[in-house]
Backbone as JSON, one array per atom type, in Angstrom:
{
  "sequence": "XXXXXXXXXXXXXXXXXXXXXXXXXXXXXXXXXXXXXXXXXXXXXXXXXXXXXXXXXXXXXXXXXXXXXXXXXXXXXXXXXXXXXXXXXXXXXXXXXXXXXXXXXXXXXXXXXXXXXXXXXXXXXXXXXXX",
  "N": [[1.08, -1.03, 0.28], [0.02, 2.31, -0.89], [1.96, 5.46, 0.9], [-0.45, 6.99, 1.47], [-2.41, 5.68, 2.12], [-1.42, 4.04, 4.38], [-0.8, 6.14, 6.01], [-3.7, 6.97, 6.35], [-4.87, 4.7, 7.25], [-3.7, 4.42, 9.98], [-3.25, 6.59, 11.14], [-1.43, 8.14, 11.6], [1.11, 11.05, 10.5], [1.89, 11.85, 6.57], [4.23, 13.08, 6.7], [5.87, 12.4, 9.23], [5.71, 9.34, 8.95], [7.65, 9.42, 6.94], [9.44, 10.11, 8.48], [10.47, 8.07, 10.33], [10.8, 6.36, 8.66], [13.01, 7.45, 7.89], [14.95, 7.54, 9.89], [15.47, 5.29, 10.46], [13.01, 3.28, 11.62], [11.36, 2.27, 10.15], [12.36, -0.14, 8.13], [13.52, -1.94, 5.1], [11.76, -0.52, 3.03], [9.92, -0.85, 0.3], [9.9, 0.2, -3.12], [8.33, 1.46, -5.81], [8.59, 2.55, -8.73], [8.44, 6.08, -7.85], [7.07, 5.72, -5.98], [7.45, 5.07, -2.24], [5.74, 1.64, -1.12], [4.66, 0.24, 1.41], [3.99, -2.45, 4.01], [1.87, -4.86, 5.53], [3.7, -5.5, 8.14], [5.11, -3.01, 8.17], [2.66, -1.68, 8.8], [1.97, -2.38, 11.36], [3.89, -1.65, 12.75], [4.05, 0.67, 12.49], [1.54, 1.41, 13.99], [2.24, 0.44, 16.27], [4.17, 2.55, 16.98], [2.99, 4.85, 17.13], [1.22, 4.2, 19.63], [3.04, 3.27, 21.45], [4.4, 6.05, 21.55], [2.49, 7.8, 22.68], [2.64, 6.14, 25.08], [4.78, 7.35, 26.49], [7.36, 6.5, 25.49], [10.23, 7.43, 23.76], [11.33, 8.19, 20.29], [13.92, 7.93, 20.45], [14.29, 5.67, 21.88], [12.35, 3.58, 20.8], [13.99, 3.3, 18.38], [15.85, 1.7, 19.34], [14.77, -0.61, 20.2], [14.35, -1.7, 17.29], [16.24, -1.7, 16.38], [17.45, -4.07, 17.8], [15.45, -6.09, 17.76], [16.25, -7.42, 15.89], [18.59, -9.39, 16.83], [17.1, -10.49, 18.75], [14.33, -11.97, 20.36], [11.29, -10.04, 19.34], [9.3, -10.03, 21.46], [10.52, -10.08, 24.27], [11.91, -8.18, 23.78], [10.62, -6.19, 24.56], [9.17, -6.42, 26.65], [11.29, -5.86, 28.14], [11.64, -3.06, 27.51], [9.49, -1.75, 28.61], [9.69, -2.65, 31.0], [11.64, -0.81, 31.83], [10.82, 1.45, 31.47], [8.82, 1.57, 33.14], [10.13, 1.49, 35.47], [11.42, 4.38, 35.49], [8.97, 5.72, 35.13], [7.77, 5.16, 38.22], [10.05, 6.54, 39.65], [9.36, 9.23, 38.69], [6.64, 9.47, 39.42], [7.5, 9.7, 42.4], [8.93, 11.81, 42.99], [7.28, 14.03, 41.66], [5.05, 13.86, 44.02], [6.46, 14.83, 46.04], [7.14, 16.95, 45.25], [4.74, 17.96, 44.98], [4.31, 17.61, 48.0], [5.84, 19.76, 49.01], [5.05, 22.08, 47.39], [2.51, 21.84, 48.84], [3.12, 22.37, 51.42], [4.47, 24.94, 51.31], [2.34, 26.66, 50.68], [0.54, 26.56, 52.71], [2.5, 28.0, 54.86], [2.46, 29.95, 53.51], [-0.33, 31.25, 53.59], [-0.88, 31.05, 56.76], [1.15, 32.56, 57.79], [-0.05, 35.02, 56.24], [-2.75, 34.68, 57.88], [-1.91, 35.14, 60.54], [-0.21, 37.03, 60.89], [-1.18, 40.54, 59.66], [0.99, 42.11, 58.54], [2.6, 40.19, 57.03], [4.96, 39.2, 55.14], [7.14, 38.72, 51.93], [9.67, 37.99, 53.2], [9.44, 37.25, 55.3], [9.05, 34.19, 54.95], [10.96, 31.29, 55.09], [12.03, 29.63, 52.76], [13.42, 26.23, 51.32], [15.58, 25.07, 49.24], [14.09, 23.26, 47.43], [12.33, 23.01, 46.22]],
  "CA": [[0.23, -0.15, 0.26], [1.23, 3.38, -0.74], [1.99, 5.85, 2.03], [-1.48, 8.33, 1.59], [-3.44, 4.78, 2.77], [-0.6, 4.28, 5.07], [-1.65, 7.51, 6.56], [-5.31, 7.06, 6.36], [-4.89, 3.85, 8.45], [-2.9, 4.93, 11.13], [-3.47, 8.29, 11.32], [0.2, 8.83, 11.32], [1.06, 11.64, 9.35], [3.16, 11.0, 5.5], [5.63, 13.13, 7.15], [5.74, 11.35, 9.92], [5.88, 7.82, 8.56], [8.6, 9.35, 6.27], [10.63, 10.24, 9.5], [10.36, 7.45, 10.58], [12.04, 5.46, 7.78], [14.62, 7.87, 7.76], [15.55, 7.59, 11.32], [15.58, 3.81, 10.29], [12.32, 2.78, 12.58], [10.48, 1.51, 9.62], [13.21, -0.3, 7.35], [12.9, -2.31, 3.89], [10.66, -0.33, 2.28], [9.7, -1.01, -1.43], [9.99, 1.12, -3.96], [7.42, 1.43, -6.64], [8.48, 3.89, -8.84], [8.83, 6.79, -7.15], [6.5, 5.69, -4.49], [7.29, 3.75, -1.36], [5.26, 0.79, -0.88], [4.71, -0.11, 2.84], [3.21, -3.61, 3.81], [1.11, -4.96, 7.02], [4.05, -5.22, 8.83], [4.92, -1.65, 8.27], [1.54, -0.55, 9.31], [1.7, -2.89, 12.5], [5.09, -0.63, 13.34], [3.58, 2.42, 12.72], [1.09, 1.48, 14.84], [3.66, 0.31, 17.73], [5.07, 3.95, 17.14], [1.97, 5.8, 17.92], [0.94, 3.74, 21.0], [4.25, 3.78, 22.46], [4.66, 7.78, 21.71], [1.39, 7.97, 23.85], [2.92, 5.92, 26.77], [6.17, 8.06, 26.71], [8.45, 6.13, 24.76], [10.72, 8.14, 22.76], [11.77, 7.54, 19.29], [14.84, 6.89, 20.28], [14.03, 4.37, 22.11], [11.81, 2.75, 19.55], [15.0, 2.9, 17.32], [16.6, 0.88, 20.12], [13.98, -1.71, 20.05], [13.68, -2.19, 16.03], [17.51, -2.42, 15.97], [17.48, -5.26, 19.2], [14.51, -7.52, 17.78], [17.22, -8.39, 14.77], [19.04, -10.09, 17.59], [16.32, -11.25, 19.37], [12.65, -12.03, 20.34], [10.6, -8.99, 19.9], [8.52, -9.8, 22.94], [11.62, -9.98, 25.15], [12.6, -6.55, 23.58], [8.86, -5.2, 24.32], [9.11, -6.61, 27.67], [12.46, -4.92, 28.56], [11.24, -1.62, 27.21], [8.36, -1.94, 29.51], [10.25, -2.58, 32.21], [12.06, 0.23, 32.09], [9.47, 2.76, 31.44], [7.58, 1.84, 34.42], [11.05, 1.98, 36.49], [10.85, 5.84, 34.74], [7.13, 6.2, 35.75], [7.99, 4.99, 39.43], [10.68, 7.8, 39.87], [9.02, 10.1, 38.47], [5.75, 9.77, 40.33], [7.54, 10.07, 43.34], [9.38, 12.96, 42.26], [6.08, 14.72, 41.42], [4.49, 13.63, 44.66], [7.29, 15.1, 46.86], [6.98, 18.54, 44.7], [3.4, 18.32, 45.57], [4.17, 17.73, 49.18], [6.63, 20.91, 49.08], [3.84, 22.71, 47.08], [1.32, 22.12, 50.08], [4.16, 22.95, 52.42], [4.7, 26.25, 51.05], [0.89, 27.23, 50.27], [-0.14, 26.41, 54.5], [3.17, 28.34, 55.47], [2.08, 31.49, 53.35], [-1.74, 31.39, 54.42], [-0.38, 31.04, 58.14], [1.69, 33.94, 57.65], [-0.95, 36.52, 56.15], [-3.32, 35.02, 58.69], [-1.68, 35.43, 61.34], [0.72, 38.68, 60.51], [-1.54, 41.05, 58.41], [2.1, 42.97, 58.03], [3.63, 39.61, 56.6], [6.01, 39.78, 53.67], [7.88, 37.61, 51.69], [10.65, 37.97, 53.4], [9.18, 36.87, 56.53], [9.03, 33.2, 55.22], [11.77, 30.26, 54.76], [12.09, 29.02, 51.71], [14.34, 25.84, 51.0], [15.94, 24.88, 47.35], [13.9, 21.63, 47.27], [11.28, 23.2, 44.57]],
  "C": [[0.92, 1.12, -0.12], [1.21, 4.41, 0.88], [0.66, 6.66, 2.11], [-2.17, 7.04, 2.58], [-2.99, 4.11, 4.12], [-1.36, 5.23, 6.24], [-2.89, 7.43, 7.38], [-5.33, 6.23, 7.73], [-4.58, 3.74, 9.82], [-3.02, 5.73, 11.97], [-2.04, 9.09, 11.65], [0.47, 9.68, 10.24], [2.01, 11.35, 8.12], [4.46, 11.49, 6.08], [6.51, 12.74, 8.42], [6.33, 10.01, 9.93], [7.17, 7.66, 7.44], [9.86, 9.71, 6.9], [10.67, 8.94, 9.86], [11.31, 6.35, 9.95], [12.94, 5.92, 7.38], [15.63, 7.79, 8.62], [16.03, 5.97, 11.18], [14.42, 2.62, 11.12], [11.52, 1.82, 11.55], [11.87, 1.07, 8.14], [12.46, -1.3, 6.63], [11.5, -2.01, 3.4], [10.72, -0.42, 0.97], [9.61, -0.15, -2.19], [9.07, 0.65, -5.43], [7.18, 2.05, -7.71], [9.25, 4.83, -8.56], [8.41, 6.59, -5.79], [6.91, 4.52, -3.67], [6.11, 2.83, -1.14], [5.59, -0.23, 0.16], [3.77, -2.04, 2.8], [2.9, -3.84, 5.09], [2.48, -4.8, 8.35], [4.83, -4.06, 9.32], [4.03, -0.89, 9.06], [1.59, -1.14, 10.9], [2.68, -1.81, 13.14], [4.56, 0.4, 13.73], [2.58, 2.76, 14.2], [1.31, 1.28, 16.49], [4.16, 1.8, 18.3], [4.33, 4.87, 18.11], [1.87, 5.52, 19.5], [1.93, 3.89, 21.9], [4.96, 5.49, 22.7], [3.34, 8.09, 22.71], [1.57, 7.7, 25.12], [4.1, 6.44, 26.96], [7.24, 7.64, 26.44], [8.93, 6.96, 23.92], [11.22, 7.17, 21.41], [12.75, 6.91, 18.97], [15.08, 5.52, 20.84], [13.37, 3.12, 21.62], [12.7, 2.12, 19.11], [15.66, 1.22, 18.35], [15.83, -0.94, 19.87], [13.72, -2.02, 18.56], [15.32, -2.46, 16.36], [18.01, -4.12, 16.86], [16.71, -5.98, 19.0], [15.61, -7.93, 16.2], [17.54, -9.35, 15.56], [17.9, -11.43, 18.83], [15.14, -11.48, 19.77], [12.14, -10.73, 20.9], [9.86, -8.6, 21.3], [9.34, -9.21, 24.16], [12.26, -8.51, 25.02], [11.74, -5.77, 23.9], [8.84, -5.24, 25.86], [9.97, -5.48, 28.59], [12.04, -3.36, 28.71], [10.56, -1.1, 28.44], [8.42, -1.4, 30.72], [10.79, -1.38, 32.92], [11.21, 1.45, 31.84], [8.82, 2.66, 32.42], [9.0, 2.03, 35.53], [11.0, 3.6, 36.49], [9.94, 6.23, 35.66], [7.3, 6.31, 37.3], [8.78, 6.45, 39.78], [9.91, 8.69, 39.65], [7.69, 10.4, 38.87], [6.03, 10.13, 41.91], [8.14, 11.44, 43.5], [8.52, 13.95, 42.09], [5.06, 14.85, 43.02], [5.02, 14.57, 46.03], [7.13, 16.14, 46.19], [5.73, 18.96, 45.29], [3.28, 18.74, 47.24], [5.08, 18.88, 49.28], [5.85, 22.34, 48.91], [3.11, 23.71, 48.57], [2.08, 23.46, 51.11], [4.2, 24.69, 52.4], [4.03, 27.16, 51.31], [0.49, 27.63, 51.72], [1.25, 27.31, 55.11], [2.41, 30.07, 55.31], [0.78, 32.07, 53.61], [-1.62, 31.49, 55.77], [0.12, 32.45, 57.96], [0.6, 35.04, 57.31], [-2.13, 36.13, 57.16], [-3.11, 35.62, 59.97], [-0.79, 36.67, 61.65], [-0.22, 39.64, 59.55], [0.06, 42.19, 57.86], [3.34, 41.97, 56.94], [4.0, 39.69, 55.13], [7.18, 38.36, 53.32], [9.43, 37.14, 52.28], [10.65, 36.97, 54.84], [9.3, 34.72, 56.61], [10.29, 32.28, 54.47], [11.4, 29.06, 53.86], [13.11, 28.09, 51.37], [14.65, 25.7, 49.24], [15.35, 23.47, 46.95], [12.87, 21.6, 46.05], [11.87, 23.59, 43.38]]
}
C-alpha cells in the first residue's frame, strides 16, 4: 500500500511516516517507481510507534527496539522496554509527589503568615531549595 493509505489507516502523518523511515524505524520499504510501498508489518510497526509515543516512549528508545529485535525475540525486547519505562515512571511519580508535598507546605506557610500577621511579607517565609 502507498503512504497515503498507510497514513489514513494509522493516523500518522505522511511526514511522520517518512521520518520514521529516515531514522530507521521503518526498514525494507520497497519502491514502485517513485512511490514507497508499505506492507502489513510496516502498518503494525507504525501503530506500535504511535501507541508507544502516547505511553511516553521516545523515538530513540523505539529505534533501540527495532535494532534489538533483529538479534532476539521482539516480545522480550518489548517487555524489557516496558520494565525500564515502569521504573522511570515510578521515579517520576515519587518526584512529583515530593514536589506536591513541598508546594502544599509552602501554600500552608503563606496562608498561615497572612492569617497570623497582616504585615506578613515574603521575607518572613523560609523557602528552601527543594522546589
